[in-house]
Backbone bond lengths (Angstrom), bond angles and torsions (degrees), N, CA, C in turn:
res aa  C-N    CA-C-N  psi(-1)  N-CA   C-N-CA  omega(-1)  CA-C   N-CA-C  phi
1 X - - - 1.475 - - 1.518 109.12 -
2 X 1.320 115.36 126.85 1.472 119.59 179.88 1.501 109.65 -102.60
3 X 1.304 116.23 149.18 1.469 122.44 -176.77 1.535 108.34 -111.10
4 X 1.364 115.65 135.11 1.476 120.79 175.06 1.498 114.08 83.24
5 X 1.343 117.49 5.21 1.465 118.60 178.56 1.514 110.14 -82.22
6 X 1.303 117.18 151.22 1.462 122.15 175.34 1.503 109.72 -75.17
7 X 1.337 119.12 165.51 1.474 121.17 -178.08 1.506 113.35 -57.20
8 X 1.317 119.92 -28.75 1.458 119.14 -178.15 1.512 112.24 -87.23
9 X 1.348 117.30 4.30 1.456 120.04 175.32 1.485 114.19 93.88
10 X 1.349 119.99 0.19 1.464 122.72 -179.86 1.514 109.40 -100.65
11 X 1.295 116.02 140.95 1.461 120.90 176.79 1.523 109.88 -87.30
12 X 1.367 120.05 159.39 1.473 121.76 178.42 1.512 112.92 -57.01
13 X 1.359 117.00 -27.32 1.459 118.27 -179.08 1.515 112.06 -68.00
14 X 1.383 116.30 -22.52 1.465 118.11 -178.45 1.526 112.41 -68.07
15 X 1.356 118.60 -20.18 1.462 120.69 -178.15 1.516 113.12 -86.43
16 X 1.322 118.14 -14.82 1.466 120.95 -176.26 1.524 113.78 -62.50
17 X 1.345 119.97 -39.23 1.490 118.61 179.67 1.523 112.22 -58.93
18 X 1.354 116.61 -35.46 1.469 117.77 179.83 1.519 111.02 -66.75
19 X 1.338 117.88 -39.40 1.456 120.57 176.68 1.520 111.49 -65.29
20 X 1.351 116.32 -38.92 1.465 118.79 177.74 1.527 111.15 -63.87
21 X 1.346 116.21 -40.00 1.477 119.24 179.10 1.524 110.56 -63.39
22 X 1.344 116.92 -40.13 1.465 118.88 179.45 1.522 111.25 -62.88
23 X 1.353 116.27 -42.40 1.460 119.75 178.74 1.516 111.10 -62.68
24 X 1.354 116.37 -38.62 1.465 119.13 -179.79 1.525 110.77 -67.25
25 X 1.359 116.02 -38.72 1.469 118.31 179.63 1.530 111.09 -65.24
26 X 1.332 116.60 -39.99 1.456 119.41 177.89 1.524 111.81 -65.11
27 X 1.344 115.43 -37.05 1.465 118.82 179.32 1.522 111.51 -68.68
28 X 1.375 115.81 -31.34 1.466 119.77 -177.83 1.534 112.19 -81.69
29 X 1.343 119.46 -10.86 1.452 120.39 -179.58 1.533 110.08 -64.19
30 X 1.303 115.46 129.30 1.459 120.18 -173.27 1.524 110.52 -75.92
31 X 1.327 115.96 146.98 1.456 121.35 172.15 1.532 108.77 -75.77
32 X 1.345 115.70 172.14 1.470 119.95 -178.55 1.527 110.48 -61.31
33 X 1.324 116.14 -49.53 1.461 119.35 -178.08 1.518 112.55 -64.44
34 X 1.362 115.83 -41.03 1.465 119.18 -179.88 1.527 111.50 -65.03
35 X 1.358 116.18 -39.40 1.470 120.13 178.87 1.520 111.05 -63.75
36 X 1.333 117.07 -41.87 1.460 119.98 179.00 1.529 111.40 -67.22
37 X 1.323 116.07 -38.28 1.468 119.94 -179.08 1.525 110.62 -66.06
38 X 1.345 116.67 -46.17 1.465 119.62 -179.32 1.526 111.06 -64.84
39 X 1.354 117.09 -38.86 1.466 119.63 178.92 1.531 110.60 -66.26
40 X 1.331 117.12 -37.76 1.469 119.59 177.65 1.518 111.32 -63.71
41 X 1.350 116.22 -44.85 1.468 120.03 179.75 1.520 110.59 -64.39
42 X 1.338 116.14 -40.77 1.463 119.84 179.93 1.526 111.15 -64.86
43 X 1.330 117.05 -31.06 1.463 120.50 178.69 1.521 112.45 -81.72
44 X 1.344 117.99 -3.66 1.457 121.41 179.22 1.523 113.10 74.28
45 X 1.304 116.94 29.79 1.463 121.14 -177.70 1.527 110.46 -110.05
46 X 1.325 115.40 147.18 1.456 120.89 173.77 1.524 109.04 -95.87
47 X 1.326 115.20 170.73 1.461 119.32 177.44 1.529 110.02 -63.07
48 X 1.341 116.81 -37.52 1.471 120.20 177.00 1.522 110.99 -61.62
49 X 1.357 116.80 -41.50 1.461 120.08 179.16 1.529 111.06 -60.20
50 X 1.317 116.09 -46.74 1.461 120.48 -179.14 1.526 110.58 -64.79
51 X 1.336 117.23 -40.84 1.464 120.56 -179.73 1.530 111.18 -63.83
52 X 1.329 117.21 -42.65 1.463 120.61 179.45 1.523 111.64 -66.19
53 X 1.332 116.95 -35.86 1.466 120.63 -177.36 1.517 112.29 -75.59
54 X 1.329 118.06 -30.24 1.465 121.54 -173.75 1.529 114.06 -108.94
55 X 1.372 116.29 -13.01 1.467 121.19 -174.39 1.530 112.45 65.74
56 X 1.312 117.09 17.32 1.461 121.29 172.05 1.526 107.02 -88.39
57 X 1.323 117.66 129.06 1.455 120.93 -174.55 1.533 111.78 -61.39
58 X 1.333 114.21 149.27 1.464 120.88 -175.97 1.523 110.58 -57.65
59 X 1.326 117.18 -41.78 1.465 120.09 -178.71 1.527 111.30 -61.73
60 X 1.327 116.69 -37.25 1.466 119.78 179.63 1.524 110.76 -71.25
61 X 1.335 117.43 -38.53 1.473 120.03 177.14 1.522 110.37 -60.50
62 X 1.344 117.07 -46.64 1.469 120.58 177.81 1.529 110.90 -59.54
63 X 1.349 116.81 -43.36 1.466 119.72 -177.69 1.526 111.62 -64.70
64 X 1.340 117.28 -42.23 1.473 120.30 -179.98 1.516 110.59 -64.37
65 X 1.339 117.47 -40.08 1.461 119.24 178.64 1.526 112.12 -66.36
66 X 1.327 117.29 -17.41 1.468 121.62 173.90 1.533 110.84 -98.13
67 X 1.351 117.31 12.98 1.471 123.28 179.90 1.527 111.75 61.58
68 X 1.332 116.67 31.24 1.461 122.24 175.76 1.522 107.12 -110.28
69 X 1.356 116.26 106.42 1.460 121.09 -174.52 1.534 112.43 -101.23
70 X 1.341 117.50 3.54 1.460 120.31 -178.92 1.535 112.57 -61.60
71 X 1.363 119.67 -41.05 1.475 118.86 -179.43 1.525 114.11 -65.62
72 X 1.349 117.93 -10.86 1.464 119.54 -178.49 1.531 111.69 -69.80
73 X 1.331 117.52 -23.82 1.456 120.28 178.50 1.518 114.35 91.41
74 X 1.333 118.74 15.73 1.466 121.05 178.03 1.510 111.40 134.74
75 X 1.348 115.12 167.55 1.462 120.50 -177.33 1.516 112.56 -63.49
76 X 1.336 117.03 -34.69 1.471 119.63 -178.87 1.526 110.39 -60.87
77 X 1.339 116.09 -47.38 1.462 119.48 -178.06 1.525 111.17 -75.58
78 X 1.329 117.29 -31.39 1.462 119.26 177.88 1.525 109.98 -62.36
79 X 1.345 117.12 -45.96 1.469 119.48 178.13 1.530 110.92 -63.50
80 X 1.333 115.57 -40.89 1.462 117.82 179.33 1.519 112.48 -63.84
81 X 1.356 117.35 -41.45 1.463 120.06 179.05 1.530 110.97 -66.55
82 X 1.333 117.29 -39.87 1.471 120.07 178.92 1.520 110.01 -61.43
83 X 1.347 116.32 -44.27 1.469 119.29 -179.89 1.536 110.89 -64.74
84 X 1.326 116.22 -43.14 1.464 119.96 -178.18 1.525 111.84 -65.69
85 X 1.338 117.26 -44.55 1.462 120.50 -179.31 1.526 111.20 -67.13
86 X 1.348 117.05 -38.09 1.464 119.72 -180.00 1.526 110.89 -63.05
87 X 1.325 116.33 -40.40 1.468 118.65 178.88 1.525 111.12 -69.71
88 X 1.332 116.48 -33.04 1.466 119.10 179.91 1.526 111.86 -66.67
89 X 1.342 117.07 -33.81 1.476 120.12 -179.70 1.522 110.88 -98.74
90 X 1.336 116.15 10.04 1.465 124.05 170.79 1.534 112.87 64.30
91 X 1.342 116.91 50.53 1.462 121.62 170.47 1.514 108.16 -130.08
92 X 1.339 115.75 161.32 1.459 121.68 -177.73 1.531 109.40 -73.19
93 X 1.354 118.68 122.63 1.472 119.85 -178.59 1.525 113.67 -77.73
94 X 1.355 118.53 -16.05 1.463 120.65 -172.78 1.530 113.12 -59.20
95 X 1.376 120.58 -48.37 1.471 118.88 179.16 1.530 112.61 -62.80
96 X 1.334 117.35 -36.14 1.464 120.10 -179.91 1.530 110.80 -67.29
97 X 1.355 116.61 -40.91 1.456 119.74 178.54 1.527 111.05 -66.35
98 X 1.343 116.33 -38.37 1.463 119.16 178.22 1.525 110.80 -64.19
99 X 1.339 116.40 -40.57 1.464 119.41 178.59 1.533 110.82 -66.43
100 X 1.345 117.45 -37.89 1.466 119.82 178.99 1.535 110.82 -65.71
101 X 1.337 115.65 -45.71 1.452 119.06 -179.02 1.520 111.92 -65.16
102 X 1.357 117.19 -34.53 1.457 119.59 177.98 1.521 111.54 -65.46
103 X 1.315 116.81 -31.95 1.456 119.96 -178.49 1.512 114.22 -92.75
104 X 1.362 117.65 -6.53 1.467 119.91 -177.04 1.527 111.40 -128.56
105 X 1.304 117.89 29.99 1.465 120.69 172.37 1.503 115.29 84.34
106 X 1.341 119.40 7.70 1.459 121.37 177.04 1.513 112.51 81.17
107 X 1.299 115.40 168.38 1.465 122.01 -179.72 1.519 109.53 -80.83
108 X 1.345 119.45 136.97 1.468 120.47 179.67 1.517 111.62 -63.54
109 X 1.338 115.62 147.87 1.462 120.90 -179.80 1.518 109.60 -62.19
110 X 1.340 117.52 132.38 1.476 119.50 -179.07 1.511 111.01 -68.26
111 X 1.305 116.10 145.93 1.457 121.78 175.68 1.517 108.42 -113.31
112 X 1.321 117.09 146.49 1.471 119.01 -178.77 1.508 111.10 -63.20
113 X 1.318 115.41 137.77 1.467 119.97 -179.58 1.517 109.92 -69.60
114 X 1.326 115.58 145.69 1.462 120.25 178.20 1.523 108.82 -68.32
115 X 1.302 118.17 156.32 1.470 120.15 179.43 1.509 110.86 -58.29
116 X 1.316 115.25 141.52 1.455 120.35 177.84 1.518 109.23 -71.06
117 X 1.285 112.86 175.86 1.458 120.24 -174.74 1.535 110.87 -47.02
118 X 1.340 116.11 119.45 1.445 120.79 -170.30 1.516 112.42 -63.17
119 X 1.329 117.30 -30.96 1.469 118.92 -177.22 1.505 111.47 -63.73
120 X 1.372 117.59 -27.52 1.453 119.91 -178.49 1.521 111.21 -72.43
121 X 1.389 117.70 -25.73 1.449 119.89 -176.68 1.531 112.47 -100.41
122 X 1.327 116.51 -28.38 1.449 119.87 -169.58 1.525 112.03 -87.64
123 X 1.332 115.94 -40.25 1.463 118.70 -173.07 1.515 111.06 -70.15
124 X 1.323 119.89 111.39 1.468 121.12 177.46 1.516 111.24 -77.35
125 X 1.291 114.49 158.29 1.467 119.25 177.84 1.525 109.54 -73.47
126 X 1.311 114.78 131.43 1.459 119.13 -178.91 1.523 110.72 -73.93
127 X 1.309 115.19 134.53 1.459 119.86 178.54 1.525 109.24 -128.31
128 X 1.304 115.99 142.57 1.449 120.48 178.35 1.522 111.12 -75.97
129 X 1.315 117.40 166.74 1.481 120.63 179.17 1.519 110.89 -64.75
130 X 1.324 115.34 150.61 1.467 121.58 -179.12 1.519 108.62 -82.94
131 X 1.345 115.27 85.81 1.463 119.63 -177.13 1.523 112.08 -70.02
132 X 1.316 118.43 -29.16 1.474 120.69 -179.69 1.523 110.56 -63.07
133 X 1.348 115.28 -45.81 1.463 118.64 179.39 1.523 111.08 -64.10
134 X 1.366 116.50 -39.41 1.469 119.41 179.58 1.526 111.28 -63.93
135 X 1.340 115.92 -39.31 1.464 119.50 -179.42 1.520 110.96 -66.92
136 X 1.344 117.14 -42.84 1.469 120.16 179.31 1.518 110.55 -62.79
137 X 1.352 116.62 -41.47 1.468 119.83 179.56 1.526 111.23 -62.87
138 X 1.356 116.35 -39.54 1.471 119.46 179.40 1.516 111.29 -65.48
139 X 1.344 116.97 -40.98 1.477 120.20 179.94 1.526 110.51 -64.96
140 X 1.342 116.56 -43.20 1.468 119.62 178.69 1.521 110.83 -61.53
141 X 1.354 116.94 -39.24 1.462 119.99 179.45 1.525 111.19 -64.45
142 X 1.336 115.97 -41.25 1.473 119.74 179.74 1.520 111.37 -64.33
143 X 1.341 115.84 -45.35 1.478 119.79 -179.66 1.524 110.32 -61.82
144 X 1.331 116.32 -42.91 1.465 118.78 179.28 1.516 112.88 -64.09
145 X 1.325 115.45 -39.08 1.467 119.30 179.93 1.516 110.80 -66.72
146 X 1.342 116.52 -40.81 1.474 119.97 178.92 1.524 110.57 -64.05
147 X 1.325 115.94 -44.45 1.473 118.66 179.40 1.507 112.27 -61.97
148 X 1.333 116.32 -41.69 1.469 119.17 178.98 1.524 111.27 -62.42
149 X 1.351 116.88 -38.97 1.463 120.88 -178.73 1.519 111.59 -67.62
150 X 1.342 117.08 -40.66 1.458 120.57 -179.17 1.523 110.91 -65.62
151 X 1.292 116.97 -45.55 1.462 119.76 -177.15 1.525 112.42 -73.58
152 X 1.328 118.33 -22.06 1.466 119.74 178.84 1.526 112.51 -82.79
153 X 1.350 117.97 0.58 1.467 120.85 174.74 1.499 113.64 82.71
154 X 1.289 118.62 24.53 1.462 120.70 178.50 1.513 110.52 -69.10
155 X 1.293 117.31 157.15 1.449 120.51 -179.31 1.515 109.74 -72.23
156 X 1.338 115.14 160.54 1.466 121.19 -174.23 1.515 111.75 -66.08
157 X 1.330 116.32 -36.28 1.456 118.30 -178.77 1.513 110.94 -68.48
158 X 1.342 115.71 -42.37 1.474 118.28 178.51 1.514 111.20 -61.44
159 X 1.351 115.39 -38.54 1.456 118.88 179.90 1.519 110.56 -64.56
160 X 1.342 115.64 -45.46 1.455 118.14 -179.08 1.519 111.28 -63.61
161 X 1.341 116.05 -39.91 1.469 118.39 179.93 1.520 110.64 -64.51
162 X 1.360 115.03 -40.93 1.452 118.05 -179.67 1.523 111.75 -67.20
163 X 1.322 116.67 -38.80 1.455 119.25 177.67 1.515 110.18 -63.67
164 X 1.328 117.06 -42.00 1.459 119.86 -179.43 1.517 110.47 -64.46
165 X 1.335 115.88 -42.56 1.450 118.86 -179.25 1.531 111.45 -66.42
166 X 1.319 115.32 -36.53 1.469 117.54 -179.92 1.508 113.73 -77.01
167 X 1.331 117.46 -30.09 1.465 118.91 -175.79 1.514 112.53 -83.13
168 X 1.318 117.52 -21.87 1.457 119.04 -178.28 1.522 113.00 -60.80
169 X 1.358 120.08 -50.28 1.467 118.74 -179.12 1.517 113.63 -64.95
170 X 1.349 117.58 -29.49 1.462 117.77 179.91 1.512 111.14 -67.45
171 X 1.339 117.88 -33.39 1.462 120.12 178.11 1.518 111.28 -65.41
172 X 1.335 116.21 -43.07 1.465 119.32 -179.78 1.525 110.70 -68.58
173 X 1.328 116.73 -35.88 1.476 119.14 179.22 1.519 111.62 -69.75
174 X 1.349 115.39 -32.92 1.464 118.15 -178.97 1.513 111.03 -67.40
175 X 1.345 117.53 -29.83 1.461 120.34 -178.71 1.518 111.62 -79.38
176 X 1.346 117.20 -32.15 1.466 119.70 -173.62 1.517 113.84 -70.96
177 X 1.356 120.21 -38.76 1.467 116.67 -177.74 1.510 113.74 -64.85
178 X 1.338 117.58 -26.13 1.465 119.27 -178.69 1.517 110.96 -61.79
179 X 1.316 115.55 -43.87 1.465 119.04 -178.64 1.518 110.98 -72.32
180 X 1.334 118.69 -35.17 1.454 120.89 -175.28 1.526 112.01 -78.98
181 X 1.329 117.03 -35.67 1.465 118.43 179.63 1.515 111.78 -74.28
182 X 1.346 116.98 -29.05 1.459 118.92 178.67 1.517 111.98 -73.42
183 X 1.312 117.79 -26.65 1.468 120.87 -173.27 1.524 113.08 -65.70
184 X 1.364 120.08 -47.13 1.474 118.05 179.97 1.509 113.18 -63.61
185 X 1.389 116.14 -33.47 1.468 118.01 -179.12 1.513 111.70 -65.76
186 X 1.357 117.53 -29.27 1.462 119.89 -177.23 1.516 112.40 -75.36
187 X 1.361 116.64 -24.80 1.463 119.34 -177.63 1.515 109.34 -89.14
188 X 1.322 118.68 125.36 1.472 119.90 178.81 1.513 110.37 -66.86
189 X 1.342 116.37 140.45 1.462 121.25 178.17 1.517 109.44 -77.73
190 X 1.335 118.08 139.18 1.472 120.03 179.08 1.517 110.79 -70.09
191 X 1.281 115.90 151.34 1.461 120.83 175.13 1.521 109.55 -61.90
192 X 1.369 118.76 134.30 1.473 119.79 -175.82 1.512 113.33 -57.57
193 X 1.347 116.54 -40.87 1.458 118.40 -177.19 1.529 111.24 -68.11
194 X 1.355 117.44 -38.77 1.464 120.58 179.02 1.522 110.82 -66.05
195 X 1.342 117.71 -43.30 1.463 119.36 179.69 1.511 111.03 -66.55
196 X 1.337 116.88 -33.50 1.461 119.42 179.14 1.522 111.28 -66.27
197 X 1.337 116.24 -40.14 1.472 119.90 178.93 1.519 110.20 -67.72
198 X 1.333 116.66 -41.23 1.463 119.83 -178.48 1.524 111.44 -66.42
199 X 1.348 117.76 -26.71 1.462 121.07 -177.98 1.517 112.12 -97.08
200 X 1.317 118.43 23.38 1.465 121.63 -178.97 1.522 110.19 -60.95
201 X 1.352 118.35 127.14 1.469 120.00 -179.86 1.521 111.23 -66.76
202 X 1.335 115.95 145.38 1.462 120.88 -175.23 1.522 112.56 -74.94
203 X 1.366 117.03 -24.91 1.464 119.17 -175.78 1.517 112.96 -91.33
204 X 1.332 117.59 9.07 1.468 121.47 179.25 1.522 109.31 -133.86
205 X 1.312 115.26 162.17 1.465 120.12 173.74 1.529 107.79 -103.10
206 X 1.315 115.13 128.38 1.459 122.06 -178.33 1.527 108.42 -123.36
207 X 1.320 116.77 123.49 1.469 122.37 -176.98 1.525 108.48 -124.05
208 X 1.347 115.11 124.38 1.458 120.66 174.71 1.528 108.61 -111.39
209 X 1.334 116.33 123.53 1.461 122.96 -178.32 1.525 107.86 -110.36
210 X 1.350 116.81 123.61 1.462 121.89 -178.10 1.526 109.14 -127.08
211 X 1.347 115.51 133.48 1.464 120.91 176.54 1.527 107.66 -91.72
212 X 1.327 117.59 100.21 1.464 122.10 -173.80 1.523 113.01 -103.09
213 X 1.334 117.77 -27.24 1.465 120.81 -175.98 1.525 112.21 -117.80
214 X 1.307 118.35 24.18 1.464 121.64 -179.25 1.512 109.12 145.12
215 X 1.307 115.59 -159.48 1.459 119.75 179.63 1.525 109.69 -117.54
216 X 1.334 115.47 156.30 1.463 119.01 -176.03 1.522 108.85 -156.02
217 X 1.322 115.10 144.65 1.456 120.49 171.16 1.521 108.45 -79.51
218 X 1.341 116.64 133.47 1.451 120.53 177.40 1.521 109.95 -130.99
219 X 1.322 114.64 154.34 1.464 121.93 175.12 1.515 107.71 -135.32
220 X 1.355 116.99 134.71 1.462 121.88 -178.59 1.525 109.18 -132.17
221 X 1.344 116.09 135.14 1.463 121.92 178.12 1.531 109.34 -132.41
222 X 1.362 115.44 151.77 1.455 119.59 176.00 1.528 110.66 -88.63
223 X 1.351 117.12 -172.97 1.465 119.73 -174.37 1.527 112.45 -68.79
224 X 1.340 117.65 -17.13 1.461 120.94 176.72 1.527 112.56 -89.07
225 X 1.321 117.42 0.83 1.460 121.09 -177.27 1.518 113.12 82.73
226 X 1.315 117.71 7.69 1.460 120.84 179.20 1.529 110.36 -74.50
227 X 1.333 115.76 134.50 1.454 121.20 -176.94 1.515 109.74 -76.32
228 X 1.349 116.57 118.46 1.459 122.60 178.58 1.517 111.98 -89.72
229 X 1.344 117.32 -35.62 1.476 120.91 179.90 1.511 108.66 -158.30
230 X 1.325 115.93 141.89 1.460 121.66 177.96 1.522 106.94 -149.42
231 X 1.326 117.63 101.48 1.453 118.98 -178.25 1.511 112.20 175.73
232 X 1.331 113.89 -171.10 1.463 121.51 -176.57 1.514 109.81 -92.25
233 X 1.315 116.09 130.22 1.460 123.17 175.12 1.527 107.35 -103.35
234 X 1.335 117.00 110.40 1.463 121.17 -178.55 1.523 110.74 -77.10
235 X 1.329 115.15 161.74 1.465 119.84 -179.27 1.524 110.12 -60.22
236 X 1.320 116.12 129.92 1.445 122.10 -177.99 1.519 113.75 94.91
237 X 1.358 117.27 -13.78 1.461 120.88 179.05 1.524 110.65 -81.77
238 X 1.326 115.52 158.72 1.466 120.82 -179.85 1.520 109.08 -146.39
239 X 1.339 116.15 142.15 1.467 122.61 176.61 1.533 108.44 -130.51
240 X 1.338 115.81 142.07 1.458 120.92 178.70 1.524 108.99 -123.82
241 X 1.330 116.10 133.00 1.463 122.44 -178.43 1.530 109.03 -126.73
242 X 1.347 115.35 149.06 1.465 119.11 -177.91 1.522 109.65 -144.89
243 X 1.328 116.59 143.32 1.453 122.31 178.06 1.528 108.66 -153.44
244 X 1.327 116.85 160.15 1.462 120.51 -178.43 1.521 112.45 -76.48
245 X 1.358 117.37 -26.37 1.466 119.82 -173.58 1.530 113.07 -116.83
246 X 1.342 117.67 -54.37 1.465 118.33 -177.55 1.521 110.96 -160.88
247 X 1.320 115.30 159.74 1.462 124.23 173.74 1.528 107.43 -125.01
248 X 1.349 117.08 125.16 1.462 122.29 175.17 1.530 108.27 -99.86
249 X 1.339 116.03 127.11 1.463 121.74 -178.27 1.526 110.36 -118.81
250 X 1.331 115.69 145.79 1.455 122.21 167.02 1.527 106.65 -128.40
251 X 1.334 116.84 121.52 1.469 122.17 -179.00 1.518 108.21 -107.16
252 X 1.335 117.26 119.14 1.455 121.26 -179.24 1.520 112.18 -70.15
253 X 1.314 117.19 -35.87 1.467 122.10 176.76 1.522 106.61 -134.62
254 X 1.318 116.82 86.28 1.455 121.30 -173.72 1.523 112.64 -64.50
255 X 1.337 117.18 -26.16 1.452 119.39 -179.11 1.516 113.71 -66.90
256 X 1.342 117.68 -18.20 1.459 121.52 -179.95 1.522 112.71 -94.10
257 X 1.340 117.49 -2.10 1.459 121.80 -169.94 1.530 111.64 -108.08
258 X 1.329 115.58 142.58 1.466 123.01 169.88 1.526 108.11 -118.83
259 X 1.343 116.74 131.56 1.459 121.88 -176.12 1.526 110.97 -113.61
260 X 1.330 115.59 139.69 1.462 122.98 166.97 1.524 106.50 -121.96
261 X 1.326 116.70 121.71 1.463 121.84 -177.74 1.521 108.74 -122.08
262 X 1.344 115.34 122.48 1.468 121.63 179.28 1.526 111.49 53.63
263 X 1.322 115.80 38.74 1.459 121.14 176.07 1.510 115.23 85.40
264 X 1.352 118.81 3.51 1.458 121.63 -178.65 1.522 109.85 -122.83
265 X 1.346 115.31 142.37 1.467 120.05 179.33 1.537 110.00 -79.73
266 X 1.333 115.50 134.60 1.460 121.65 176.16 1.525 107.96 -87.32
267 X 1.337 117.19 121.82 1.458 121.69 -171.97 1.523 112.97 -104.77
268 X 1.341 118.15 23.28 1.465 120.24 176.29 1.530 109.89 -66.31
269 X 1.326 116.48 139.07 1.459 121.27 -179.07 1.530 108.81 -96.53
270 X 1.333 115.92 91.12 1.460 121.27 178.70 1.528 109.90 -85.85
271 X 1.309 114.77 146.00 1.459 120.52 -178.63 1.532 110.46 -81.84
272 X 1.336 117.62 146.79 1.473 120.01 176.72 1.530 110.89 -59.37
273 X 1.318 115.70 135.65 1.451 121.46 179.83 1.513 114.16 84.67
274 X 1.336 118.90 -5.92 1.466 121.56 -178.15 1.527 109.72 -77.04
275 X 1.333 116.36 138.30 1.457 122.53 176.07 1.533 107.79 -95.54
276 X 1.340 116.47 123.67 1.458 121.40 -177.72 1.527 109.90 -120.89
277 X 1.327 116.04 133.82 1.469 122.46 174.62 1.531 108.30 -112.04
278 X 1.332 117.46 117.52 1.456 122.72 -170.11 1.521 110.47 -128.61
279 X 1.327 115.85 151.28 1.467 122.64 175.87 1.526 108.84 -134.14
280 X 1.324 117.38 129.73 1.465 121.86 -179.61 1.532 109.35 -125.90
281 X 1.351 115.61 146.37 1.454 123.51 -179.38 1.519 108.85 -128.38
282 X 1.358 118.81 170.39 1.475 119.96 178.63 1.531 112.01 -59.63
283 X 1.316 115.73 155.93 1.467 121.26 -179.73 1.508 111.21 99.27
284 X 1.340 116.38 -155.51 1.460 121.46 179.50 1.517 108.90 -62.31
285 X 1.364 118.03 132.25 1.467 119.95 -176.52 1.523 112.59 -70.36
286 X 1.312 115.51 108.79 1.472 121.79 173.87 1.514 107.78 -130.68
287 X 1.339 116.84 120.22 1.451 120.58 -177.58 1.517 109.65 -67.84
288 X 1.362 116.33 134.57 1.453 121.20 178.39 1.501 111.36 -84.18
C-alpha cells in the first residue's frame, strides 16, 4: 500500500519534470532580435548585405538584433523594419510582429482613410453630343411626316415642298457630327494624375506621394491627428492626401520619394535612407 499517490498510481513528484521542460522551452524561445540575427547568419548574409538589400541603416539593423527598437523612430517604423528584415533573411515576419505587438501594447486600431483627391473622383469625362442619334431621329421624323402627307391626300407639290424643307436640315446635321466627333479623338487625353495635380483646389492642401526610386514606409495624418495612411509604398506606387488645413508626413526613406504639393513638385534633395517629418498647408508648398 502506497501513501500519497494519486488514483492513477503517479505521485505529485512525477509531474515536476513536465513543468521543468515547459520552463526550459520558454527560456529557449528566441527574442525578435536574436531570431533575425540567427536567420541572417544561417542565410550567409552580413549586416551590410541586409542593409543594402532593405535600405535600413546599418546602425538600425544592429540595434534591432540587440532588441533595441528606439532608433527605429516609433512603433510604426519598428514594425516595418521587422517585416522588411524578416523577408530579407527569408523567415516569416508574422510571429515576430505578434511578439512585438504583445510587448508594446498591440497595433493601434486602424482608422478609415480620408477621401482621396476629390478631383480624381468628381470630374466626369467630357463627351460630345450624340450626333448619330440626333440624325437618325431627324430622318425618322421626316419619313413619318412624308408618309402622313401622302396618305392624307395632300397635293404633289405640297408634298415635294415639305420633303425638301424637311430633308434640308438633316443634310446639314449629317455633315456636322463628322467634324465634331473627330475632334476629341485627335486631342490626346491628359494623364489623370497630372490633371488632378493641376486642378488642386486653392483652399485645401493636396499632397501626392510617389515612390520613384525604391520603396519607403510613409505615414500621413490630417490636421486633427487622424491617421490617413500607415504602410509601405512600393516603387511605382502613389498616394494622394487632402485636408482643409494641413497634412503631416513622415517619410521612412525620403530619398526614394517624390512629392507634389498643391500642384507643384517639391525639389528638395533628400538622402537615401533619411527619415523626414514634413507638414504642408494650403497655398505655396513650404514644409513646416
